[in-house]
ROLUM-374300 format. One line per 5 residues: for each residue x negated, y, z negated of C-alpha. Coordinates in nm, 2 decimals, padded with zeros to 4 digits. Example, Ala and Ser with C-alpha at 12.3 -4.5 7.8 and 13.67 -1.06 7.14 Angstrom:
BEGIN
-01.23/-00.45/-00.78  -01.37/-00.11/-00.71
***
This chain:
BEGIN
00.00/00.00/00.00  -00.13/00.34/00.09  00.07/00.51/-00.18  00.11/00.43/-00.54  00.38/00.17/-00.60
00.72/00.32/-00.70  00.86/00.23/-01.04  01.15/00.29/-01.28  01.08/00.39/-01.63  01.25/00.29/-01.96
01.19/00.44/-02.30  01.27/00.21/-02.59  01.17/00.16/-02.95  01.11/-00.21/-02.95  01.03/-00.42/-02.64
01.08/-00.79/-02.68  00.92/-01.01/-02.41  01.10/-01.34/-02.40  01.45/-01.44/-02.48  01.40/-01.78/-02.65
01.43/-01.85/-03.02  01.14/-01.62/-03.12  01.26/-01.33/-02.91  01.62/-01.33/-03.00  01.56/-01.39/-03.37
01.33/-01.08/-03.35  01.61/-00.88/-03.19  01.85/-00.98/-03.47  01.61/-00.88/-03.74  01.52/-00.55/-03.58
01.89/-00.46/-03.55  01.96/-00.58/-03.91  01.67/-00.36/-04.04  01.78/-00.05/-03.85  02.08/-00.06/-03.62
01.98/00.27/-03.48  01.67/00.14/-03.31  01.68/00.09/-02.93  01.58/-00.27/-02.83  01.50/-00.39/-02.49
01.47/-00.76/-02.40  01.26/-00.85/-02.10  01.34/-01.20/-01.98  01.19/-01.38/-01.68  01.52/-01.58/-01.66
01.87/-01.54/-01.80  01.87/-01.41/-02.15  01.92/-01.69/-02.40  01.98/-01.94/-02.12  01.63/-02.00/-01.99
01.30/-02.10/-02.15  01.21/-02.38/-02.39  01.40/-02.33/-02.71  01.72/-02.43/-02.52  01.55/-02.75/-02.42
01.48/-02.86/-02.78  01.65/-03.20/-02.84  01.52/-03.33/-03.17  01.55/-03.07/-03.44  01.41/-02.84/-03.69
01.20/-02.93/-03.99  01.31/-02.77/-04.32  01.30/-02.87/-04.69  01.66/-02.89/-04.80  01.67/-03.20/-05.02
01.58/-03.20/-05.39  01.38/-03.52/-05.32  01.17/-03.33/-05.07  00.93/-03.05/-05.14  00.76/-02.75/-04.98
00.43/-02.89/-05.08  00.50/-03.22/-04.90  00.61/-03.04/-04.58  00.30/-02.82/-04.60  00.07/-03.13/-04.64
00.24/-03.31/-04.36  00.18/-03.00/-04.14  -00.19/-02.99/-04.23  -00.24/-03.36/-04.19  -00.07/-03.34/-03.85
-00.29/-03.05/-03.75  -00.60/-03.23/-03.87  -00.67/-02.95/-04.11  -00.75/-02.70/-03.84  -00.44/-02.49/-03.93
-00.44/-02.13/-04.06  -00.31/-02.23/-04.40  -00.14/-01.90/-04.47  00.06/-01.93/-04.14  00.15/-02.29/-04.21
00.25/-02.20/-04.57  00.47/-01.92/-04.43  00.63/-02.17/-04.19  00.73/-02.43/-04.45  00.85/-02.17/-04.70
01.06/-01.97/-04.46  01.21/-02.26/-04.27  01.49/-02.34/-04.52  01.58/-01.97/-04.54  01.61/-01.95/-04.16
01.82/-02.26/-04.14  02.06/-02.10/-04.39  02.06/-01.78/-04.18  02.12/-01.98/-03.86  02.43/-02.14/-04.01
02.57/-01.85/-04.21  02.49/-01.55/-04.00  02.41/-01.67/-03.65  02.70/-01.93/-03.64  02.51/-02.25/-03.57
02.66/-02.58/-03.70  02.43/-02.87/-03.75  02.52/-03.24/-03.81  02.66/-03.33/-04.15  02.61/-03.62/-04.39
02.91/-03.78/-04.54  02.90/-03.55/-04.84  02.91/-03.24/-04.62  02.55/-03.14/-04.66  02.33/-03.09/-04.36
02.21/-03.42/-04.22  01.84/-03.47/-04.17  01.68/-03.74/-03.97  01.34/-03.91/-03.95  01.07/-03.76/-03.72
00.72/-03.90/-03.66  00.43/-03.79/-03.88  00.64/-03.68/-04.17  00.67/-03.82/-04.53  01.04/-03.73/-04.56
01.34/-03.72/-04.33  01.37/-03.34/-04.30  01.47/-03.28/-03.94  01.79/-03.08/-03.91  01.97/-03.14/-03.58
02.28/-03.11/-03.37  02.29/-03.46/-03.21  02.00/-03.45/-02.96  02.10/-03.11/-02.82  01.98/-02.89/-03.11
01.82/-02.62/-02.89  02.14/-02.57/-02.70  02.33/-02.52/-03.03  02.08/-02.26/-03.15  02.04/-02.07/-02.83
02.41/-02.06/-02.75  02.49/-01.90/-03.09  02.19/-01.66/-03.05  02.33/-01.56/-02.71  02.66/-01.49/-02.87
02.49/-01.26/-03.12  02.35/-01.05/-02.84  02.70/-00.94/-02.74  02.74/-00.81/-03.09  02.40/-00.64/-03.12
02.39/-00.51/-02.76  02.02/-00.48/-02.68  01.92/-00.36/-02.33  01.88/-00.68/-02.13  01.64/-00.70/-01.84
01.72/-01.03/-01.68  01.51/-01.18/-01.41  01.24/-00.93/-01.50  00.89/-01.06/-01.55  00.64/-00.89/-01.77
00.31/-00.82/-01.59  00.07/-00.65/-01.83  00.04/-00.44/-02.14  -00.01/-00.07/-02.12  -00.28/00.08/-02.34
-00.26/00.43/-02.49  -00.58/00.65/-02.46  -00.67/00.54/-02.82  -00.66/00.17/-02.72  -00.33/00.09/-02.89
-00.03/-00.06/-02.71  00.21/00.18/-02.55  00.44/-00.06/-02.36  00.42/-00.29/-02.06  00.45/-00.31/-01.68
00.72/-00.54/-01.53  00.86/-00.66/-01.20  01.23/-00.69/-01.13  01.23/-01.02/-00.95  01.58/-00.95/-00.79
01.50/-00.61/-00.65  01.12/-00.64/-00.61  01.08/-00.30/-00.78  00.84/-00.23/-01.06  00.95/-00.12/-01.41
00.75/00.06/-01.68  00.88/00.00/-02.03  00.74/00.25/-02.28  00.78/00.13/-02.64  00.67/00.21/-03.00
00.61/-00.16/-03.05  00.59/-00.47/-02.82  00.67/-00.83/-02.93  00.52/-01.10/-02.71  00.74/-01.42/-02.74
00.72/-01.58/-02.39  00.63/-01.94/-02.47  00.34/-02.15/-02.36  00.15/-02.26/-02.05  00.18/-02.64/-02.02
00.33/-02.62/-01.67  -00.03/-02.59/-01.54  -00.04/-02.97/-01.57  00.09/-03.22/-01.31  00.33/-03.38/-01.56
00.48/-03.12/-01.79  00.78/-03.08/-02.01  00.85/-02.71/-02.04  01.08/-02.49/-01.83  00.95/-02.39/-01.49
00.91/-02.03/-01.58  00.67/-02.10/-01.87  00.34/-02.01/-01.69  00.14/-01.86/-01.98  00.24/-01.51/-01.90
00.23/-01.39/-02.26  -00.11/-01.55/-02.34  -00.25/-01.42/-02.02  -00.14/-01.07/-02.11  -00.32/-01.11/-02.44
-00.63/-01.24/-02.27  -00.64/-00.94/-02.03  -00.58/-00.70/-02.33  -00.89/-00.83/-02.50  -00.72/-01.00/-02.79
-00.89/-01.27/-02.98  -00.74/-01.62/-02.93  -00.79/-01.94/-03.12  -00.76/-02.31/-03.07  -00.72/-02.28/-02.70
-00.84/-02.63/-02.63  -00.55/-02.78/-02.83  -00.28/-02.87/-02.57  -00.03/-03.12/-02.69  00.09/-03.41/-02.48
00.42/-03.54/-02.59  00.40/-03.93/-02.56  00.74/-03.98/-02.40  00.80/-03.78/-02.09  01.03/-03.93/-01.82
00.88/-04.07/-01.50  01.11/-04.00/-01.21  00.89/-03.99/-00.91  00.88/-03.65/-00.73  01.20/-03.53/-00.90
01.19/-03.22/-01.12  01.30/-03.45/-01.41  00.95/-03.60/-01.43  00.79/-03.48/-01.75  01.11/-03.40/-01.93
01.09/-03.52/-02.29  01.27/-03.80/-02.46  01.25/-03.66/-02.81  01.08/-03.77/-03.13  01.40/-03.88/-03.29
01.40/-04.19/-03.08  01.08/-04.31/-03.24  01.20/-04.20/-03.58  01.51/-04.41/-03.53  01.31/-04.72/-03.44
01.23/-04.70/-03.07  00.95/-04.93/-02.96  00.67/-04.88/-02.70  00.56/-05.16/-02.47  00.30/-05.18/-02.20
00.37/-05.36/-01.87  00.27/-05.69/-02.02  00.54/-05.66/-02.28  00.30/-05.60/-02.57  00.40/-05.36/-02.84
00.07/-05.18/-02.82  00.09/-04.94/-03.12  00.00/-05.24/-03.34  -00.36/-05.18/-03.21  -00.38/-04.81/-03.26
-00.19/-04.73/-03.58  -00.06/-05.05/-03.74  00.08/-04.87/-04.04  00.29/-04.61/-03.88  00.33/-04.77/-03.53
00.55/-04.56/-03.31  00.61/-04.31/-03.59  00.25/-04.20/-03.57  00.18/-03.84/-03.47  00.21/-03.72/-03.11
-00.16/-03.70/-03.05  -00.22/-04.06/-03.15  00.07/-04.20/-02.96  00.00/-04.01/-02.64  -00.37/-04.11/-02.65
-00.27/-04.47/-02.71  -00.03/-04.47/-02.42  -00.29/-04.31/-02.20  -00.55/-04.58/-02.29  -00.30/-04.86/-02.20
-00.23/-04.70/-01.87  -00.60/-04.63/-01.78  -00.70/-04.98/-01.88  -00.46/-05.14/-01.64  -00.17/-05.23/-01.87
00.07/-04.96/-01.75  00.36/-04.99/-01.51  00.32/-04.98/-01.13  00.39/-04.60/-01.13  00.15/-04.52/-01.42
00.37/-04.53/-01.73  00.47/-04.74/-02.03  00.81/-04.84/-02.16  01.02/-04.71/-02.45  01.31/-04.92/-02.57
01.57/-04.85/-02.83  01.84/-05.08/-02.69  01.81/-05.31/-02.99  02.02/-05.06/-03.19  02.31/-05.15/-02.96
02.45/-04.94/-02.67  02.73/-04.77/-02.86  02.50/-04.66/-03.14  02.24/-04.52/-02.89  02.52/-04.34/-02.70
02.65/-04.19/-03.02  02.32/-04.07/-03.16  02.14/-03.97/-02.84  02.41/-03.87/-02.58  02.19/-03.61/-02.41
01.90/-03.85/-02.35  02.13/-04.13/-02.24  02.29/-03.90/-01.98  01.94/-03.78/-01.87  01.81/-04.13/-01.81
02.12/-04.24/-01.62  02.06/-03.95/-01.38  01.74/-04.11/-01.27  01.87/-04.46/-01.25  01.77/-04.59/-01.59
01.98/-04.64/-01.91  01.84/-04.57/-02.25  02.14/-04.73/-02.41  02.09/-05.07/-02.25  01.72/-05.12/-02.18
01.37/-04.98/-02.16  01.29/-04.65/-01.98  00.96/-04.57/-01.82  00.77/-04.28/-01.98  00.43/-04.11/-01.97
00.24/-03.86/-02.18  00.36/-03.51/-02.07  00.20/-03.17/-02.13  00.43/-03.02/-02.38  00.31/-02.75/-02.62
00.00/-02.53/-02.66  -00.12/-02.50/-03.02  -00.36/-02.22/-02.92  -00.29/-01.86/-02.89  -00.33/-01.51/-03.02
-00.47/-01.46/-03.37  -00.19/-01.31/-03.59  -00.13/-01.26/-03.96  00.19/-01.39/-04.14  00.38/-01.08/-04.03
00.29/-01.14/-03.66  00.05/-00.84/-03.64  -00.24/-00.86/-03.41  -00.56/-00.65/-03.39  -00.40/-00.41/-03.15
-00.18/-00.14/-03.30  00.18/-00.17/-03.16  00.15/-00.53/-03.06  00.31/-00.83/-03.23  00.30/-01.20/-03.12
00.54/-01.47/-03.23  00.61/-01.83/-03.14  00.40/-02.04/-02.90  00.20/-01.74/-02.79  00.03/-01.73/-03.13
-00.23/-01.98/-03.26  -00.31/-02.12/-03.60  00.02/-02.25/-03.73  -00.02/-02.60/-03.61  -00.39/-02.65/-03.60
-00.50/-02.93/-03.37  -00.16/-03.10/-03.33  00.20/-02.99/-03.39  00.45/-03.21/-03.57  00.78/-03.27/-03.39
01.04/-03.04/-03.54  00.79/-02.77/-03.64  00.81/-02.60/-03.30  01.16/-02.45/-03.31  01.10/-02.38/-03.68
00.79/-02.18/-03.59  00.96/-01.98/-03.31  01.26/-01.88/-03.53  01.06/-01.82/-03.86  00.80/-01.60/-03.69
01.06/-01.44/-03.46  01.24/-01.32/-03.78  00.91/-01.19/-03.92  00.82/-01.02/-03.60  01.15/-00.84/-03.60
01.11/-00.73/-03.96  00.76/-00.60/-03.89  00.87/-00.43/-03.56  01.14/-00.23/-03.74  00.89/-00.10/-03.99
00.64/00.00/-03.71  00.91/00.16/-03.49  01.04/00.38/-03.77  00.69/00.52/-03.84  00.52/00.54/-03.49
00.58/00.78/-03.21  00.58/00.67/-02.85  00.21/00.67/-02.75  00.10/00.86/-02.44  00.01/00.65/-02.14
-00.24/00.72/-01.86  -00.04/00.71/-01.54  -00.34/00.65/-01.32  -00.41/00.33/-01.52  -00.05/00.21/-01.48
-00.05/00.28/-01.11  -00.38/00.09/-01.07  -00.23/-00.21/-01.25  00.08/-00.21/-01.03  -00.13/-00.19/-00.72
-00.32/-00.51/-00.83  00.01/-00.69/-00.89  00.14/-00.57/-00.54  -00.18/-00.66/-00.36  -00.07/-01.00/-00.22
00.21/-00.81/-00.03  -00.05/-00.60/00.14  -00.29/-00.86/00.27  -00.27/-01.00/00.62  -00.38/-01.34/00.73
-00.44/-01.48/00.39  -00.32/-01.81/00.23  00.00/-01.89/00.05  -00.03/-01.98/-00.33  00.17/-02.30/-00.35
-00.11/-02.54/-00.26  -00.34/-02.36/-00.50  -00.09/-02.42/-00.78  -00.08/-02.79/-00.70  -00.46/-02.81/-00.71
-00.46/-02.65/-01.05  -00.20/-02.89/-01.18  -00.41/-03.18/-01.05  -00.74/-03.07/-01.19  -00.61/-02.99/-01.53
-00.43/-03.33/-01.55  -00.73/-03.53/-01.43  -01.01/-03.34/-01.61  -00.87/-03.15/-01.90  -00.58/-03.38/-02.00
-00.52/-03.64/-02.27  -00.88/-03.75/-02.28  -01.17/-03.52/-02.17  -01.54/-03.54/-02.10  -01.83/-03.30/-02.03
-01.85/-03.42/-01.67  -01.47/-03.38/-01.61  -01.46/-03.04/-01.78  -01.74/-02.92/-01.55  -01.54/-03.02/-01.25
-01.23/-02.85/-01.39  -01.43/-02.53/-01.45  -01.58/-02.53/-01.10  -01.23/-02.58/-00.94  -01.08/-02.31/-01.15
-01.35/-02.07/-01.04  -01.28/-02.16/-00.68  -00.91/-02.12/-00.72  -00.96/-01.77/-00.87  -01.17/-01.67/-00.57
-00.90/-01.81/-00.34  -00.62/-01.63/-00.53  -00.78/-01.30/-00.44  -00.72/-01.40/-00.07  -00.35/-01.49/-00.12
-00.11/-01.31/00.12  00.26/-01.34/00.09  00.52/-01.22/00.34  00.78/-00.96/00.25  01.02/-00.83/00.15
00.94/-00.77/-00.22  01.29/-00.85/-00.34  01.34/-01.21/-00.48  01.01/-01.32/-00.32  00.92/-01.68/-00.44
00.57/-01.67/-00.29  00.48/-01.34/-00.46  00.61/-01.47/-00.79  00.42/-01.79/-00.75  00.10/-01.59/-00.69
00.17/-01.39/-01.01  00.23/-01.72/-01.20  -00.09/-01.87/-01.07  -00.29/-01.57/-01.18  -00.17/-01.61/-01.53
-00.21/-01.99/-01.53  -00.57/-01.96/-01.41  -00.66/-01.70/-01.67  -00.53/-01.93/-01.95  -00.68/-02.25/-01.79
-01.02/-02.09/-01.78  -01.02/-02.04/-02.16  -00.87/-02.39/-02.23  -01.14/-02.56/-02.03  -01.43/-02.36/-02.18
-01.29/-02.42/-02.53  -01.26/-02.79/-02.46  -01.62/-02.81/-02.34  -01.74/-02.64/-02.66  -01.56/-02.87/-02.91
-01.78/-03.17/-02.91  -01.56/-03.40/-03.11  -01.22/-03.56/-03.11  -00.96/-03.39/-03.32  -00.58/-03.39/-03.28
-00.47/-03.32/-02.93  -00.83/-03.27/-02.82  -00.99/-03.60/-02.73  -01.34/-03.64/-02.59  -01.45/-03.97/-02.45
-01.82/-03.86/-02.49  -01.76/-03.75/-02.85  -01.51/-04.00/-02.97  -01.53/-03.93/-03.35  -01.38/-03.66/-03.56
-01.67/-03.47/-03.72  -01.55/-03.28/-04.02  -01.91/-03.21/-04.13  -01.96/-03.00/-03.82  -01.62/-02.91/-03.68
-01.39/-02.79/-03.95  -01.42/-02.48/-03.75  -01.20/-02.31/-03.50  -01.31/-02.16/-03.17  -01.23/-01.79/-03.11
-01.22/-01.67/-02.75  -01.22/-01.31/-02.63  -01.24/-01.19/-02.27  -01.51/-00.93/-02.19  -01.47/-00.63/-01.96
-01.65/-00.81/-01.68  -01.40/-01.10/-01.69  -01.63/-01.35/-01.87  -01.51/-01.51/-02.19  -01.71/-01.50/-02.52
-01.67/-01.76/-02.79  -01.74/-01.77/-03.16  -01.70/-02.03/-03.42  -01.53/-01.96/-03.76  -01.49/-02.19/-04.05
-01.14/-02.29/-04.15  -01.04/-02.12/-04.47  -00.89/-02.37/-04.71  -00.69/-02.11/-04.90  -00.44/-02.36/-05.04
-00.55/-02.72/-04.97  -00.89/-02.88/-04.90  -00.89/-03.18/-04.65  -00.96/-03.53/-04.76  -01.26/-03.72/-04.62
-01.16/-03.78/-04.26  -01.09/-04.12/-04.12  -01.30/-04.23/-03.83  -01.12/-04.17/-03.50  -01.26/-04.31/-03.18
-01.17/-04.27/-02.82  -01.29/-04.52/-02.56  -01.40/-04.42/-02.21  -01.13/-04.55/-01.98
***
């Protein structure tokens, strides 16, 4: 473009990027703290009807029973995270979760399954010492998000649907002054100036060939944090859920069959009919944590005991068809859509990229090192350490969404709208629009496929130095080729242009993941190294901190985990074989 890109401008008090559990809980809490504050929700899809919280099947971990305890939930979370967690964030999660469940039922309007005595029913989930998972059948996320969506009609924030966030806007003093956006429908840029910005966009697991999240979750929020120079932690920790559907080339491939199946007694078998978890965790079997079960399934597949299409089998039909249909109606319907039937027999599954434990460094009130910027949910790191327990994800998003909203209201009441440098904004918009200007370039779709392949093959369930070098080299090549991408117009609703923007964000995040994975020379939680198969607490009870430099390179530092509330026991030996 020979002239600066045109744009619309919005002035708001609080800008919330993302409309899942974290984003909409933040909206409710900003409004409750000060109904006079102007709130703008920027959502890549439909507000409250897109993203990952809506996809949650299993449930929400919270201590509600007198037989359970906050200390036990905390210890389960640390054990699951292999003691890499930020303990203050984990403590905040387990303490606030019961309060937020109460808020969801009494203020938001959610209704969760009931026990015979009328109390909230809680079910078993893997990796936990008590049955503390609150749920609504196996469609818990839909219940939460439908009621949060209802609340938006009451609160009435400004809703920018099908509007993607591009980058943060810095004030002259380096603080955050708002963000640049693209209206996907019109192809027109939007500048949102805000007293405070909350990033709550979700993770980046879609950069893998087999992945569970919603299509729009392409690491946008974390990429924005990277480009803003924020410190990130635990970026090597990408969780693979052990039971993602295999459905060929269909979009259903990677969709999760939730943790409650294994909690209810589902069994995993290889193609030889062997119940293989007896070899890997004979005490907990299928109720072991996600990292252990995923790695075990991966080893079975790579050693030639998988199915013809590269999976293993999950079977819960021994409970009886009627019982399975009653307890897991959503998953039964999903498997029938692909020609299987969870109620009557085994279903083929595979590890699937699911959740990123890494993200921006925050404090318990979601503050970052940049004034005016808060981060909540999967965009933040530290809560889960090296591995997330099933049921702690939606708890994290809603707990820290509430806290981000409370903090944002305090900031917005005391901070004026910062000035912005128009030349910097126009320069950023020109970079985003660049693919529309180029002639004779390449389309982005094949580049995205190559990224998914290299991340799956070389930075997946099990990694090695050689594989990570190959991944790093391919990512560098893809970044060079992205600079040559050319997309045809018009700008309005342009899938190729949006694919190029997605790919830029995914590559920025992938670069940090791969480099972090190469530096952590041990096996811990979701990060498994075939060339460093043991967990090494004497050297690696440390977390890696990444920060992007002005020249685009990434610097890393190691910091010791602070055991502010609980010291870890002597670690058990964990080994990963080379497939």
